NUFI-882790 format. One record per residue (C-alpha): x, y, z; residue number from 1; chain; residue in one letter. Coordinates in Angstrom, 1 decimal. Layout:
<<X Y Z> NUM A a>,
...
END
This chain:
<<132.3 184.6 66.9> 1 A m>,
<<131.9 186.3 70.2> 2 A w>,
<<131.7 183.2 72.4> 3 A t>,
<<132.9 183.3 76.0> 4 A r>,
<<136.2 181.7 75.0> 5 A n>,
<<136.9 184.2 72.2> 6 A f>,
<<135.8 187.2 74.4> 7 A a>,
<<138.2 186.1 77.2> 8 A l>,
<<141.1 185.5 74.7> 9 A y>,
<<140.3 188.8 73.0> 10 A f>,
<<140.5 190.5 76.4> 11 A g>,
<<143.8 188.8 77.3> 12 A a>,
<<145.4 189.7 74.0> 13 A r>,
<<144.2 193.3 74.0> 14 A t>,
<<145.3 194.2 77.5> 15 A v>,
<<148.6 192.5 77.0> 16 A s>,
<<149.1 194.2 73.7> 17 A l>,
<<148.5 197.6 75.3> 18 A l>,
<<151.4 197.0 77.6> 19 A g>,
<<153.5 195.8 74.7> 20 A d>,
<<152.7 198.9 72.7> 21 A a>,
<<153.7 201.2 75.5> 22 A m>,
<<157.1 199.6 76.1> 23 A m>,
<<159.1 200.6 73.0> 24 A p>,
<<158.2 204.2 73.6> 25 A v>,
<<158.9 203.9 77.3> 26 A a>,
<<162.3 202.2 76.6> 27 A a>,
<<163.2 204.8 74.0> 28 A a>,
<<162.4 207.6 76.4> 29 A l>,
<<163.5 206.2 79.7> 30 A a>,
<<166.4 204.0 78.8> 31 A v>,
<<167.5 206.2 75.9> 32 A g>,
<<167.8 209.2 78.3> 33 A q>,
<<170.4 207.3 80.3> 34 A v>,
<<172.1 205.0 77.9> 35 A y>,
<<171.4 206.5 74.4> 36 A g>,
<<170.5 204.9 71.1> 37 A i>,
<<173.0 202.0 71.7> 38 A a>,
<<171.4 201.3 75.1> 39 A g>,
<<167.9 201.1 73.6> 40 A v>,
<<169.1 199.0 70.7> 41 A g>,
<<171.1 196.5 72.8> 42 A y>,
<<168.2 196.1 75.3> 43 A t>,
<<165.7 195.4 72.6> 44 A l>,
<<168.2 193.0 70.9> 45 A a>,
<<168.7 191.0 74.1> 46 A v>,
<<164.9 190.8 74.5> 47 A w>,
<<164.5 189.5 70.9> 48 A t>,
<<167.5 187.1 71.1> 49 A t>,
<<166.2 185.4 74.3> 50 A s>,
<<162.8 185.1 72.7> 51 A a>,
<<164.3 183.4 69.7> 52 A i>,
<<166.4 181.0 71.9> 53 A l>,
<<163.4 179.5 73.7> 54 A v>,
<<160.7 180.0 71.0> 55 A m>,
<<161.2 176.6 69.3> 56 A l>,
<<160.9 174.8 72.6> 57 A f>,
<<157.9 177.0 73.4> 58 A g>,
<<156.2 175.6 70.3> 59 A g>,
<<157.0 172.0 71.3> 60 A v>,
<<155.7 172.6 74.8> 61 A f>,
<<152.6 174.3 73.5> 62 A a>,
<<151.7 171.4 71.3> 63 A d>,
<<152.4 169.0 74.1> 64 A r>,
<<150.8 170.7 77.1> 65 A f>,
<<148.5 173.2 75.4> 66 A g>,
<<149.1 176.8 74.2> 67 A a>,
<<147.0 178.3 77.0> 68 A r>,
<<149.3 176.7 79.7> 69 A t>,
<<152.4 178.1 78.1> 70 A m>,
<<150.9 181.5 77.6> 71 A m>,
<<150.0 181.7 81.3> 72 A i>,
<<153.5 180.7 82.3> 73 A t>,
<<154.9 183.4 80.0> 74 A a>,
<<152.7 186.0 81.5> 75 A d>,
<<154.0 185.1 85.0> 76 A v>,
<<157.6 185.5 83.9> 77 A l>,
<<156.9 188.9 82.3> 78 A r>,
<<155.1 190.1 85.5> 79 A i>,
<<158.3 189.4 87.4> 80 A f>,
<<160.6 191.1 84.9> 81 A s>,
<<158.5 194.3 84.6> 82 A q>,
<<158.0 194.6 88.4> 83 A v>,
<<161.7 194.2 88.9> 84 A t>,
<<162.5 197.0 86.4> 85 A v>,
<<159.9 199.2 88.0> 86 A a>,
<<161.5 198.8 91.5> 87 A f>,
<<164.9 199.5 89.9> 88 A a>,
<<163.8 202.8 88.6> 89 A f>,
<<162.5 203.7 92.1> 90 A v>,
<<166.1 204.0 93.2> 91 A d>,
<<167.1 206.3 90.4> 92 A g>,
<<169.1 205.0 87.4> 93 A t>,
<<169.0 201.2 87.1> 94 A p>,
<<172.2 199.4 86.3> 95 A p>,
<<172.4 198.6 82.6> 96 A f>,
<<173.2 195.0 83.5> 97 A g>,
<<169.9 194.7 85.3> 98 A l>,
<<168.0 196.1 82.4> 99 A l>,
<<169.7 193.6 80.1> 100 A m>,
<<168.9 190.7 82.5> 101 A a>,
<<165.3 191.6 82.8> 102 A m>,
<<165.0 192.1 79.1> 103 A a>,
<<166.4 188.5 78.8> 104 A f>,
<<163.7 187.2 81.2> 105 A v>,
<<161.0 189.1 79.5> 106 A s>,
<<162.2 187.8 76.1> 107 A g>,
<<161.9 184.2 77.5> 108 A i>,
<<158.3 185.0 78.4> 109 A g>,
<<157.7 186.2 74.9> 110 A a>,
<<159.3 183.1 73.4> 111 A g>,
<<157.0 180.9 75.4> 112 A l>,
<<154.0 183.0 74.6> 113 A f>,
<<154.1 183.7 70.9> 114 A e>,
<<154.0 180.2 69.5> 115 A p>,
<<150.6 179.7 71.1> 116 A g>,
<<149.1 182.8 69.7> 117 A v>,
<<148.4 181.2 66.3> 118 A n>,
<<147.4 177.9 67.9> 119 A g>,
<<144.8 179.5 70.2> 120 A m>,
<<142.9 181.3 67.4> 121 A v>,
<<141.4 178.2 65.8> 122 A p>,
<<140.5 176.8 69.2> 123 A l>,
<<138.4 179.9 70.2> 124 A v>,
<<137.0 181.0 66.8> 125 A a>,
<<135.5 179.2 63.8> 126 A r>,
<<136.4 181.9 61.4> 127 A d>,
<<140.2 182.5 61.7> 128 A p>,
<<140.4 185.4 59.2> 129 A q>,
<<137.7 187.4 61.0> 130 A r>,
<<139.2 186.6 64.3> 131 A a>,
<<142.7 187.6 63.2> 132 A n>,
<<141.3 190.8 61.7> 133 A a>,
<<139.4 191.6 64.9> 134 A t>,
<<142.5 190.9 67.0> 135 A l>,
<<144.6 193.1 64.6> 136 A k>,
<<142.1 195.9 65.1> 137 A i>,
<<142.5 195.5 68.9> 138 A a>,
<<146.3 195.5 68.4> 139 A e>,
<<146.0 198.7 66.3> 140 A a>,
<<143.9 200.4 69.0> 141 A i>,
<<146.5 199.6 71.6> 142 A t>,
<<149.2 200.9 69.2> 143 A q>,
<<147.1 204.0 68.9> 144 A l>,
<<146.7 204.6 72.6> 145 A a>,
<<149.8 202.9 74.0> 146 A g>,
<<152.6 205.1 72.6> 147 A p>,
<<150.8 208.3 73.4> 148 A a>,
<<149.9 207.0 76.9> 149 A l>,
<<153.5 205.9 77.4> 150 A a>,
<<154.9 209.2 76.4> 151 A g>,
<<152.5 211.1 78.7> 152 A i>,
<<153.1 208.7 81.7> 153 A l>,
<<156.9 208.8 81.3> 154 A v>,
<<156.9 212.6 81.4> 155 A l>,
<<154.2 212.9 84.1> 156 A a>,
<<154.8 210.0 86.4> 157 A a>,
<<158.2 208.6 85.3> 158 A g>,
<<159.2 205.1 84.1> 159 A p>,
<<158.3 203.4 87.4> 160 A v>,
<<154.6 203.7 86.8> 161 A f>,
<<154.9 202.7 83.1> 162 A v>,
<<156.7 199.4 84.0> 163 A y>,
<<154.3 198.7 86.8> 164 A a>,
<<151.4 199.3 84.5> 165 A f>,
<<152.9 196.9 82.0> 166 A d>,
<<153.2 194.2 84.7> 167 A a>,
<<149.5 194.7 85.5> 168 A a>,
<<148.6 194.1 81.9> 169 A t>,
<<150.3 190.7 82.0> 170 A f>,
<<148.5 189.9 85.2> 171 A l>,
<<145.1 190.6 83.6> 172 A v>,
<<146.1 188.6 80.6> 173 A s>,
<<147.0 185.6 82.7> 174 A a>,
<<143.7 185.8 84.6> 175 A v>,
<<141.7 185.9 81.4> 176 A c>,
<<143.6 182.9 79.9> 177 A l>,
<<143.0 180.9 83.1> 178 A v>,
<<139.3 181.4 82.5> 179 A l>,
<<139.4 180.2 78.9> 180 A v>,
<<138.1 176.7 78.5> 181 A r>,
<<139.8 174.7 75.6> 182 A v>,
<<140.8 171.1 75.2> 183 A a>,
<<144.2 170.4 76.8> 184 A v>,
<<146.3 167.7 75.1> 185 A p>,
<<147.2 164.8 77.3> 186 A k>,
<<151.0 164.9 77.6> 187 A p>,
<<152.8 162.0 75.9> 188 A e>,
<<156.2 160.6 76.9> 189 A p>,
<<158.6 163.5 76.3> 190 A a>,
<<160.9 163.4 73.2> 191 A n>,
<<161.7 167.0 72.6> 192 A v>,
<<164.3 166.4 69.8> 193 A l>,
<<161.7 164.3 67.9> 194 A a>,
<<159.1 167.0 68.4> 195 A d>,
<<161.6 169.6 67.1> 196 A l>,
<<162.4 167.5 64.1> 197 A r>,
<<158.7 167.0 63.3> 198 A r>,
<<158.2 170.8 63.5> 199 A g>,
<<161.1 171.5 61.3> 200 A w>,
<<159.9 168.9 58.7> 201 A h>,
<<156.5 170.5 58.6> 202 A e>,
<<158.0 174.0 58.3> 203 A f>,
<<160.4 172.9 55.6> 204 A r>,
<<157.7 171.1 53.7> 205 A a>,
<<155.9 174.4 52.9> 206 A r>,
<<158.1 176.3 50.4> 207 A s>,
<<155.7 179.3 50.6> 208 A w>,
<<156.4 179.6 54.3> 209 A m>,
<<160.2 179.4 54.5> 210 A w>,
<<160.5 181.6 51.4> 211 A s>,
<<158.6 184.4 53.2> 212 A v>,
<<160.7 183.9 56.3> 213 A i>,
<<164.0 184.2 54.3> 214 A l>,
<<162.7 187.5 52.8> 215 A v>,
<<161.6 188.6 56.2> 216 A w>,
<<165.1 188.3 57.6> 217 A v>,
<<166.2 191.2 55.4> 218 A f>,
<<163.1 193.2 56.4> 219 A w>,
<<164.0 192.7 60.1> 220 A g>,
<<167.6 193.6 59.7> 221 A v>,
<<167.2 196.7 57.6> 222 A l>,
<<163.6 198.0 58.3> 223 A v>,
<<161.8 196.8 61.5> 224 A i>,
<<164.8 196.0 63.8> 225 A g>,
<<166.4 199.5 63.7> 226 A p>,
<<163.1 201.3 63.4> 227 A s>,
<<162.3 202.1 67.0> 228 A v>,
<<165.9 203.4 68.1> 229 A p>,
<<166.4 205.4 64.9> 230 A l>,
<<162.9 206.7 64.3> 231 A s>,
<<162.6 207.8 67.9> 232 A s>,
<<165.8 209.7 67.6> 233 A q>,
<<164.9 211.3 64.2> 234 A v>,
<<161.3 212.2 65.1> 235 A i>,
<<162.0 213.3 68.7> 236 A g>,
<<159.2 214.6 70.9> 237 A a>,
<<156.5 213.8 68.3> 238 A d>,
<<157.4 210.1 68.2> 239 A y>,
<<154.4 209.0 70.3> 240 A g>,
<<151.9 210.8 68.1> 241 A w>,
<<153.5 209.4 64.9> 242 A v>,
<<153.3 205.8 66.4> 243 A m>,
<<149.7 206.5 67.3> 244 A a>,
<<149.0 207.3 63.6> 245 A a>,
<<150.6 204.0 62.7> 246 A l>,
<<148.1 202.4 65.1> 247 A g>,
<<145.2 204.3 63.5> 248 A l>,
<<146.3 202.9 60.1> 249 A g>,
<<146.4 199.4 61.6> 250 A t>,
<<142.8 199.8 62.7> 251 A v>,
<<141.8 200.6 59.1> 252 A a>,
<<143.8 197.7 57.7> 253 A g>,
<<142.1 195.3 60.1> 254 A g>,
<<138.7 196.6 59.1> 255 A l>,
<<139.6 196.0 55.4> 256 A v>,
<<140.8 192.5 56.2> 257 A a>,
<<137.5 191.6 57.9> 258 A i>,
<<135.7 192.1 54.6> 259 A r>,
<<138.2 191.5 51.8> 260 A l>,
<<138.9 187.8 51.2> 261 A r>,
<<141.2 187.5 48.3> 262 A p>,
<<141.6 184.1 46.5> 263 A r>,
<<145.4 184.4 46.8> 264 A r>,
<<145.9 186.0 50.3> 265 A p>,
<<149.7 186.2 50.3> 266 A l>,
<<149.9 187.8 46.9> 267 A a>,
<<147.3 190.4 47.9> 268 A a>,
<<149.1 191.0 51.2> 269 A g>,
<<152.5 191.4 49.5> 270 A a>,
<<151.0 193.9 47.1> 271 A l>,
<<149.5 195.9 50.0> 272 A a>,
<<152.8 195.7 51.9> 273 A l>,
<<154.4 198.0 49.4> 274 A s>,
<<152.4 200.9 51.1> 275 A g>,
<<154.6 200.5 54.2> 276 A y>,
<<157.3 202.4 52.3> 277 A v>,
<<155.6 205.6 53.5> 278 A a>,
<<156.7 204.9 57.1> 279 A v>,
<<160.6 205.1 56.8> 280 A p>,
<<160.3 207.5 53.8> 281 A l>,
<<158.5 210.3 55.6> 282 A t>,
<<160.7 209.9 58.7> 283 A a>,
<<163.9 210.0 56.6> 284 A s>,
<<162.8 213.1 54.7> 285 A l>,
<<161.9 215.0 57.9> 286 A g>,
<<158.4 215.6 56.6> 287 A a>,
<<156.0 217.9 58.5> 288 A p>,
<<154.2 216.2 61.3> 289 A l>,
<<150.8 215.9 59.4> 290 A p>,
<<152.5 214.4 56.4> 291 A v>,
<<154.5 212.0 58.6> 292 A m>,
<<151.4 210.9 60.4> 293 A m>,
<<149.5 210.4 57.1> 294 A a>,
<<152.4 208.2 55.9> 295 A g>,
<<152.3 206.1 59.0> 296 A h>,
<<148.5 205.7 58.7> 297 A v>,
<<149.2 204.3 55.2> 298 A l>,
<<151.9 202.1 56.5> 299 A g>,
<<149.7 200.8 59.3> 300 A g>,
<<147.0 199.8 56.8> 301 A i>,
<<149.6 198.0 54.6> 302 A a>,
<<151.2 196.1 57.5> 303 A l>,
<<147.9 195.1 59.1> 304 A a>,
<<146.5 193.7 55.9> 305 A f>,
<<149.6 191.6 55.2> 306 A w>,
<<149.7 190.4 58.8> 307 A s>,
<<146.1 189.1 58.7> 308 A v>,
<<146.6 187.4 55.4> 309 A m>,
<<149.8 185.7 56.7> 310 A w>,
<<148.4 184.6 60.1> 311 A s>,
<<145.3 183.2 58.5> 312 A t>,
<<147.3 181.3 55.9> 313 A s>,
<<149.5 179.7 58.6> 314 A v>,
<<146.5 178.8 60.7> 315 A q>,
<<144.5 177.2 57.9> 316 A t>,
<<147.4 175.6 56.0> 317 A q>,
<<149.0 173.8 58.9> 318 A v>,
<<147.5 170.8 60.8> 319 A a>,
<<146.4 171.6 64.3> 320 A p>,
<<148.6 169.0 66.1> 321 A d>,
<<151.8 170.7 64.8> 322 A v>,
<<150.6 174.3 64.4> 323 A l>,
<<152.4 175.6 67.5> 324 A n>,
<<155.7 174.1 66.5> 325 A r>,
<<155.5 175.3 63.0> 326 A v>,
<<154.5 178.8 64.3> 327 A s>,
<<157.5 178.7 66.5> 328 A a>,
<<159.9 178.1 63.6> 329 A y>,
<<158.3 180.8 61.4> 330 A q>,
<<158.2 183.4 64.3> 331 A i>,
<<161.8 182.6 65.3> 332 A a>,
<<162.9 183.1 61.7> 333 A g>,
<<161.0 186.3 61.2> 334 A s>,
<<162.3 187.9 64.4> 335 A v>,
<<165.9 186.8 64.0> 336 A a>,
<<166.5 189.6 61.6> 337 A g>,
<<164.9 192.0 64.0> 338 A m>,
<<167.4 191.1 66.8> 339 A a>,
<<170.3 191.8 64.4> 340 A v>,
<<168.8 195.1 63.3> 341 A g>,
<<168.2 196.2 66.8> 342 A q>,
<<171.8 195.5 67.8> 343 A a>,
<<173.1 197.3 64.8> 344 A l>,
<<171.1 200.4 65.3> 345 A a>,
<<173.6 202.0 67.6> 346 A g>,
<<176.8 201.2 65.6> 347 A p>,
<<174.9 202.1 62.4> 348 A a>,
<<174.0 205.6 63.8> 349 A s>,
<<177.7 206.2 64.3> 350 A v>,
<<178.8 205.5 60.7> 351 A v>,
<<175.6 206.7 59.0> 352 A m>,
<<173.1 209.4 59.6> 353 A e>,
<<169.9 207.9 60.9> 354 A p>,
<<167.9 209.7 58.2> 355 A r>,
<<170.1 208.1 55.5> 356 A t>,
<<169.6 204.7 57.0> 357 A f>,
<<165.8 205.2 57.1> 358 A l>,
<<165.9 206.2 53.4> 359 A l>,
<<167.6 202.9 52.7> 360 A g>,
<<164.9 201.1 54.7> 361 A s>,
<<162.3 202.6 52.4> 362 A a>,
<<164.1 201.1 49.4> 363 A v>,
<<164.3 197.8 51.1> 364 A v>,
<<160.6 197.8 51.8> 365 A t>,
<<159.8 198.0 48.1> 366 A l>,
<<162.3 195.3 47.4> 367 A g>,
<<160.7 193.0 50.0> 368 A v>,
<<157.2 193.5 48.5> 369 A a>,
<<158.6 192.8 45.0> 370 A a>,
<<160.5 189.7 46.2> 371 A a>,
<<157.4 188.2 47.8> 372 A l>,
<<155.4 188.7 44.6> 373 A l>,
<<158.2 187.1 42.5> 374 A l>,
<<158.2 183.9 44.6> 375 A i>,
<<155.8 181.6 42.8> 376 A r>,
<<154.6 179.5 45.8> 377 A p>,
<<153.9 182.7 47.7> 378 A v>,
<<152.2 184.3 44.8> 379 A r>,
<<150.0 181.3 44.0> 380 A e>,
<<149.1 180.1 47.5> 381 A l>,
<<145.3 179.8 47.5> 382 A g>,
<<142.8 180.4 50.2> 383 A r>,
<<141.8 177.5 52.5> 384 A r>,
<<139.1 177.3 55.1> 385 A s>,
<<139.5 175.4 58.4> 386 A t>,
<<137.0 172.8 57.2> 387 A e>,
<<139.4 171.5 54.5> 388 A d>,
<<142.6 171.9 56.5> 389 A q>,
<<145.0 169.0 55.9> 390 A p>,
<<146.3 166.6 58.5> 391 A d>,
<<149.7 166.9 57.1> 392 A h>,
<<151.5 168.3 54.1> 393 A v>,
<<154.0 166.3 51.9> 394 A p>,
<<157.5 167.6 51.6> 395 A v>,
<<157.8 170.1 48.7> 396 A g>,
<<154.3 171.4 49.0> 397 A a>,
END
């Protein structure tokens, strides 16, 4: 698996993910000190919303011009946004409008970048599940180091250095991707609307996929979306260490996913996902730090295993020529709920204690896992290798 292409792609994803892992903590600490929970929530919501707005077009362009090209373009945009915010903090307190504008630009970058992530894996690795699990371990290590590093850097060097460091990670990612050598599709005469319709047809044809996304909307609104603003407020100074524990659990989950190859990957992933209940539950109960960290380790294992099963299913069940477009639809749908949840975090904290909301998130987590197992196409979806990947899927499959 460790070919030159995969090694470069692995490097690009890892260093970029390190910057991504640092930013929620940096935003919670730096932006939160000035503009509070609502400021953090609105900034994250703007980022997510702009990503959703361009993501579908990002999938179309990735299928037309190549995922690598769009990912490099996205990195350039994010270098600009993070450098701008770093300079704004040099002058003291940056205007909230500037933070929102740069969050919008950074979100556009994410929207152009993310659809290609799924599409690149089959191009640089012959074993998608092992590649996904290896990338998930790298993501977990960055989640382990990133939050703690961000907390230390914000306190020791201030937000300027953190945002500048994040810009540097996107620069390294862009350089690595430039060096990757994969086949680039020859652009055809542009018909964006037809490409969007084709992507929607392929997405709608897979009932297991859109069923998961519908369930995931509730997960985003009530669990993942408000998690960073509310959890950082509830946990306080220990937030970086708790997030590092979540990263440690993700490492373990990725290692499990390398070895375990269930016949029904989504059913196994949904069953494992129920373990994520420990994350909001321990935070809502104000558990001692060791107990809270143990709960986040368990949650990291659960979420990582589900993530690998899901990514591998998408990559092996969808034809390569439409994979980026289909990925764009499923990613846009799954993060739409997150945008709503992030925007509601501030208002929700006014009418409800953050601990009470997080307790509700724990209940929703169990409901999400149960709902996934109750959906027959999700529960019965079988394992497929890249060798017997279909060229297309009929409507209703």
